[in-house]
Structures are given as structure tokens and as C-alpha cells.
C-alpha positions as CSV (number, residue, x, y, z in Angstrom):
1,M,-6.6,-20.3,-0.7
2,T,-4.2,-18.8,1.3
3,M,-3.7,-15.1,0.7
4,L,-0.2,-14.2,0.0
5,N,1.9,-10.6,1.2
6,G,3.7,-8.5,-0.5
7,K,4.2,-4.8,-0.8
8,V,3.3,-2.4,-3.6
9,K,6.2,-1.8,-6.0
10,W,4.1,1.5,-7.8
11,F,0.5,2.5,-7.9
12,N,-0.6,5.3,-10.4
13,N,-3.7,6.8,-9.0
14,A,-4.9,8.7,-12.5
15,K,-4.4,5.1,-14.6
16,G,-6.4,3.0,-11.4
17,Y,-3.4,0.4,-11.6
18,G,0.2,-0.5,-10.5
19,F,2.3,-3.3,-9.7
20,I,2.7,-5.3,-6.4
21,L,5.9,-7.9,-5.6
22,E,5.2,-10.9,-3.7
23,D,7.1,-11.5,-0.8
24,G,10.2,-13.8,-1.5
25,K,9.8,-13.0,-5.4
26,P,11.6,-9.3,-6.3
27,D,11.5,-10.6,-10.2
28,E,8.0,-11.0,-10.4
29,D,5.5,-8.1,-10.9
30,L,2.0,-8.4,-10.0
31,F,-0.4,-6.3,-12.2
32,A,-2.9,-4.4,-9.8
33,H,-5.8,-3.3,-10.6
34,Y,-7.7,-0.6,-8.8
35,S,-11.2,-2.7,-9.1
36,A,-9.5,-5.6,-7.3
37,I,-8.8,-3.5,-3.9
38,Q,-10.4,-4.1,-1.0
39,M,-11.2,-1.1,0.8
40,E,-14.0,1.6,1.1
41,G,-14.2,4.9,-0.7
42,Y,-11.2,5.8,-2.8
43,K,-9.4,3.0,-3.9
44,T,-5.7,3.1,-4.0
45,L,-1.9,2.2,-2.6
46,K,1.3,3.1,-2.2
47,A,4.4,2.5,-2.9
48,G,6.0,0.3,-0.5
49,Q,2.8,-0.3,1.6
50,P,2.4,-3.9,2.6
51,V,-0.4,-5.9,1.3
52,S,-2.1,-9.6,1.1
53,F,-3.8,-10.8,-2.1
54,D,-4.4,-13.8,-4.2
55,I,-3.4,-14.4,-7.5
56,I,-5.1,-15.1,-10.7
57,Q,-4.0,-15.8,-14.6
58,G,-4.8,-12.6,-16.4
59,P,-4.3,-12.4,-20.0
60,K,-0.7,-11.0,-19.9
61,G,0.3,-12.5,-17.1
62,N,-0.4,-13.2,-13.0
63,H,-3.1,-10.4,-11.6
64,A,-3.0,-9.6,-7.8
65,V,-6.6,-10.2,-6.9
66,N,-8.4,-9.3,-3.6
67,I,-6.0,-6.8,-2.5
68,S,-5.9,-5.6,0.9
69,A,-3.8,-3.6,2.9
70,S,-2.1,-5.8,6.0
71,A,-1.6,-4.7,9.2
72,A,2.2,-3.5,10.1
73,R,4.2,-7.1,10.5
74,S,6.9,-7.4,13.1
75,G,9.6,-6.0,12.8
76,E,8.3,-3.3,10.7
77,P,7.5,0.2,12.4
78,A,4.0,1.5,12.7
79,M,2.8,4.9,12.5
80,A,2.4,7.2,15.7
81,I,-0.1,9.1,16.2
82,E,1.9,10.9,19.0
83,T,4.7,11.7,16.7
84,L,2.3,14.2,14.4
85,A,1.6,16.1,18.2
86,P,5.4,17.5,18.2
87,L,4.7,19.3,14.5
88,Q,1.5,21.0,15.6
89,H,3.2,22.9,17.8
90,E,6.1,23.6,15.9
91,H,3.5,25.4,13.3
92,E,1.7,27.5,16.1
93,D,5.3,28.4,17.5
94,I,6.2,29.8,13.9
95,H,2.4,31.7,13.6
96,A,3.1,33.1,17.1
97,H,6.6,34.9,16.2
98,A,5.1,36.3,12.9
């Protein structure tokens, strides 16, 4: 089975579920339960996060399963660690002048 790609529409940590939109199908919400997320530790998703997944038929519609975070695709910006360094220095400067 080929993994599909999409983005997280929203995910509620307190309730443990949310919805994913498959790429090319913006009108079809796919139910996503925390138990279907493939990651270590606390299983959560963030709105807009790229994901890959499989689809199964559930009792009330399609469910995303085997959900995993996708690496940034070409054309999408990747988070650069270097962008955090200037913020740290600004924080230090503020406290130095206080």
C-alpha cells in the first residue's frame, strides 16, 4: 500500500483526535486519533504539519492510520536552528540592561 500525503487540519491534544486533509482533496476530512500516530513519546500533531498516512474505512467515514510526520517537501521552508540564535542574544541583552 502506498502512503498518502497531507496536512493536519487541526488536532486537539486534550481530546486526542483531530483531522487531516489529503493533498489534492481539501474537502475530505480524515479522522485522526492519537493512537494512529507513529512517534515516540507524547503523540501529537500540529495544524499545518505535513504528514504521511494510510486510510481505512471507519464506522463514520475514512480514518487516517499509520500517521507519521513528513520531512519538509521541496518548496516548503525547513526550520533552521540558526534562526534561534539571534533571539537568544536579544534576550540576554535585555536582561543585561535591566
